N, C-alpha and C positions, 0 to 999 in steps of 0.2 A: 442565717445568711452562713455561706459560704465563700471563703477568700482562697482562691486559685491561684494566688504568688503571694509569697510571704513580704512583709514590710521590712524595712531596713532595720538592720539590728539597732536598738535602743543605745545610747552612748551611756559610757560610765562616767561617774563623779566626776571622776581625774580626769577625763575628758571635755569637759562643759566648760565653759570660759564665764569667767563674769562677766557681767556687762560692762566694765572699763577695758575689758580686753577683746571684747568681739568689736571685728573691723566695722566698718561703718556698711562696707555691700558684700558683708559676708552671705556663701548662697550654701543653702543644706540640701542638697540632691539624695531623694530617696528614691527605692525602688516604686515601678510603677504598682498600683494595686487594682488589680479586676476582681470586682464584688459580684457574684451570681445571686439573686435572688432562689433559687435553686439549691439544693440539697444533692449528693452526689446521688442519691437514692432515685429521686425525681427526674434528675438528668440521666439517669440510666435507664428510667420506662420511659422516657420521652425517645429516646434514641430506640427503645426495643419497637416503638408505635412506627415509629420512620422506618425501621427495617422492615416491619412488616406491610406498609405502604409499597416499599420499594419490589419485595418478593411478592406481594399481590398485585403486581400490574398497574401501582398508580403513581407513575415516575415524577408526575410535576408535582402532588401532594408530597411525593418523599421528599424530592428536591429540597422544598419550603422550609420543611421540617430539619430536615441536615443543616441545612443554610444557616437557619434559626441555632439550632443547636452550637454551631460551631464560634457562632457572636456571643451566645450565653459565657459560655467558658472558652475561651481558644487556648487556654493553657490547660484545662483541665483533661480529665482521663478518655472523655468520649470526643475531643475534638479530632484528634487524628482520623477515627474511623469515620466520625461525620463528614470531615471533607472530602478523604475518598470516595464516601457513598452520595455525596452531593454527585461529584462528578460522575459515577455512575448512570445516578438517575439521569444527568443531563445526556450523557451516551443513549439513555434508552429513548431520550426524546429527539434525539438525532443532532443535538447542539454540540458539534465536537469541538468547536470552540471553546465555550466554556468548559465543557466536561475539561480538555485539555489543562484549563489554567488553573484547576480544582486539583488535578493531578501534580503539577507544577508545583502549587503550595503545598502539597502534602511534601515534598521533595525539599523543599525549602525552609520550611518549618519546622519537620518531625524528621531529618534525616535519618535519624537511628532507630527511629518507632519501627515494629515490626511490618508496619503495611505498607513501608517503603516499597518494598518489592513488588507486591501488588500495584501501587500507584505506577511505578516504572512499567511494568506489562501496560497496562491500560494507556499511559502515554506513547510508549511504541505505537500500540494500534491506532491510536487517533490521528499521532503524527503521519504514519502510513498512509491512513484513510484521506489526509488532506495533504500528501506527497510532499512532507517536510523532509526530505529525506537527511539533511544534516542532523536534524534532531532524532530521526529514527535510529541513525548510526551510534550519536551520543549516548543515550539511554541504550541501546542495545549493547553496547560496549561496557554499561554501568552492569547489568543485567548478568554479562557474562562472567564478571569478576564478583557478582554478589557470591557469598559464601553458601547461602541457602538455596539455592535456585536447584527445580527439579529437575529430570532427563527432559519432560516436555517442556519445560519453561527455558531449558537450554538450545532444544532444538529451533523455538520458536524465536530467540533471541539472536541466534546466528542467522538461522532465515530472515528474519530483517535486518541484521546488519546487513547480509549478502544483497539483501534487495535494495538497500540504499546505496551500498557503494556501487552496483552496475546501473543503477538510474543515473548516477553521479558521472559514469563513465570509465570506474574505475572496474573494466569486466574479469581484469587476471586475478584481482585480489578479490573481486565477490567471488569468482568461481571456486578460490582455492577456499572459502569460508562455505559455500554450498558444499563442498567435498566434507567437511568436518560434520555439519548437521547430516548430511547423509551418512556419515559413520555412525553417527548415535541412532539413527533410525533402523538401521539395517543390526547395528549391534544387542538391540533393545525390541527388534521385531515388530518397530511400530507400524500400525495401518495394514498389516497383513493379511488381516481376517476384517469383513465387511467396510461401513462405512470408515473410514481414516478420520484419526482426531485433526481437529480443526489447527492446530499447530503447526501441521505436515504441510499445508495449502501454500502458505508463504514461501517455503521451503522448494516445494514444486514451482510454482510461478518463477523465484529467483533463477532456477535451473534453467527453466523456459526463454527469461529475458537473455540470461547468459549465451544459450545457444542461439537466441535470435540476433543479437548482436555479430558474434561470430560470423554468420551464415550471410548476414546481410552487408559484411566486407566484404564480401566475393561480389564482385561487378562487372559489368558487361560492355563499359566504356570506360576507356577505348577498349575495341574488341579483344579477347583475351587470345593467344597464340591457340590454344585446346580449348575450342568452345564448350566442347562435348564434356569436357572433364570440368570445365567451371562449370558447366549448368548443372551437372548430376552431382557435384558437391555443394553448391548452392542449394539443389532440392533435398536432398539428404539432412541438410540442415535445417532445413523448415520442418521436414518430417520429425527430427529427433525435439525439436522446439515442441511443435505441434503434440508429442506425446508428453511433454513435461505439462504443457497447460493442460491435457486431460488427466491428469494425474490432480493438478489442481482442483478440476471442477469434480473430483468423487468427495469431494469435501461437502458438496452441496450445499456450500454457503452462499449465498445471492451475489454477494458483494464479489467475493473471488472469484465465481465464476464468472459474470461481467466482466470483470479484468480479463479473465482467459481466454473467454470468448471474444472478445475484440481483438485479441492478440493473434488470434488463431486466425481471425478474417485479416488483417493489416498485414500477417506473411504471406498471403496469397495476392493482396492488393498489391502491394509493394514490390514483388517478385514481378508482377506484370508490368509494371510501372518502369524495373527497370531494365525488363529484356526489351520493352518497345523503344527504348533509346539504342538499340542496336542498328547500324547503317551500312550498308552494301560497300564493302570492301572495294570493289571493281569499279576503280576511279573512271573507265571508259566506259561504262553502264549505260546504256539509253535511257531515255525517260520513261519509257516504256517497261524495261526490264526495272526499273527503281520501283515503280509505281506497283508491278507485280510483286514484288519482295514485300512492300510495305502491307499489300494487301495480304499476304500469305503470311505474314506476323503476327496482323489481327485476328487470322481466322482463327491460327493454332494457339494461339494463346489468349483468347478470348474466356476459354474455359476456368482461368484463373482469377477473373473474376466473376465467372458464376459461381466458383467455391466461396469467393472470400462475401459474397453477398449471401449465400444459405446461412453462411455462418454466421454473418452479420444480423440476421432475419432472426435467425434462433436466439440470438444473444437480447436483441430488445424485444423478442417476446416473452424470455424470462425476465428480464428486467419489468415489464409492466405487470406480468404477474405474482412477481414476488414483491412489488413496490420497490425495487432498487433504485435510488435517485441519487447515486453518487457523480461524479466528474465520469466516471467509465462509462455510465450507462446513456449520458448526455453523447459522449465521443460514439458510442455504437450508436446511434439515432443519426449523427450528424453521416457518420462514414455511411452507413445503410442508404443514404440521401446519394450521396456521392457516387457510390456504387452504382447505384440504377441512373444515375446519368452519365458515365463511363460507358457503361453496357448501351444503352441509348444511342450514343456517340459511336460507337463502336459497330455498331449493324446499322447505323445511318451512311459510315463512310464504307463500310462493305458495300454498302446496297450502290453506290453511287460507282464504284471500281466496273470498267469496260470488262471483267472478267468473269467465267461463271466459277463456281466452287469447284467443279474438276480442276478446273485451270489452276487455282488457288492451291488445291492440294499438290498437285503438280510438281509446284514450286517453292512447297515445303524445303524439298531435297536442300536447295540451296543455303537452309540453318544449320545444314548439320556438317556444314564445313565452310574455310574461309571462302 
């Protein structure tokens, strides 16, 4: 029988009270005793069996055995790695909620153990997948302060913190964190040849998010004094963000690629939405002139919807091919249908106008000046 925690120390003769001296309601407290029916060697053997199951592509069986080990010897040497590996097995099964609970248990029950850093990394990823940005930031900051973090872990931690910050609208802080991560990437020449490490994907996505947020702060309602300049800056911001998202896709990870593909399509969709809010500034314009202006807008900017839909179609196909089933894949399917409806509506609206395409093209010049 293996005792995994010590009993209370045996009291000395001097401290043992006689029957007459013992108070009527005396309470003797002892430390909890956890008894395991297995020896250390047997527990280690069971752990190795579970590990083989996990590495052999049998996460369900592995999860059960790791959970059992954690219950059999909660204070034993196999407990911390068993809880961590149970989380990894649940991650493999797609159960991010349970996986995150196991990683939190490692941090709570074994804060000084060597597996803590791995649990933090895994929890950052699970929290990001579930879009729990506050937890992402908290765990990333703990990783950044961890003395044993490797360069790639530090890059991932800074990328995660940046992503959490930008999704909580703390764009300037996020930009600074992205800069720190990119400095590490450049200093160590990470990802320069071949497929970049997966840890870089989050940094590039966070950079895309920063650029997207800043680009979309340029709007066209009220109508800017220099529309051409505003439009050029907005389009350049779109292209810069698209470049960062494209770097994310180079990781060839289905989840990050789905996120990046959705965002690129969204860039075009949202630019179209904002441009369609432009109204004719000539207060004296006739109804016919206003109608012509609206038709010219639709004709010129419809291409943005077409580009967005093409990108969204590719993202949906990739998600179906890889089995990616996150919320981002769902959003891509919903946005694909939305873009299909928007394009159909644009075509119908243009068909109803009493103008030819040549007449509408001639009216496009009005969009280049107030």
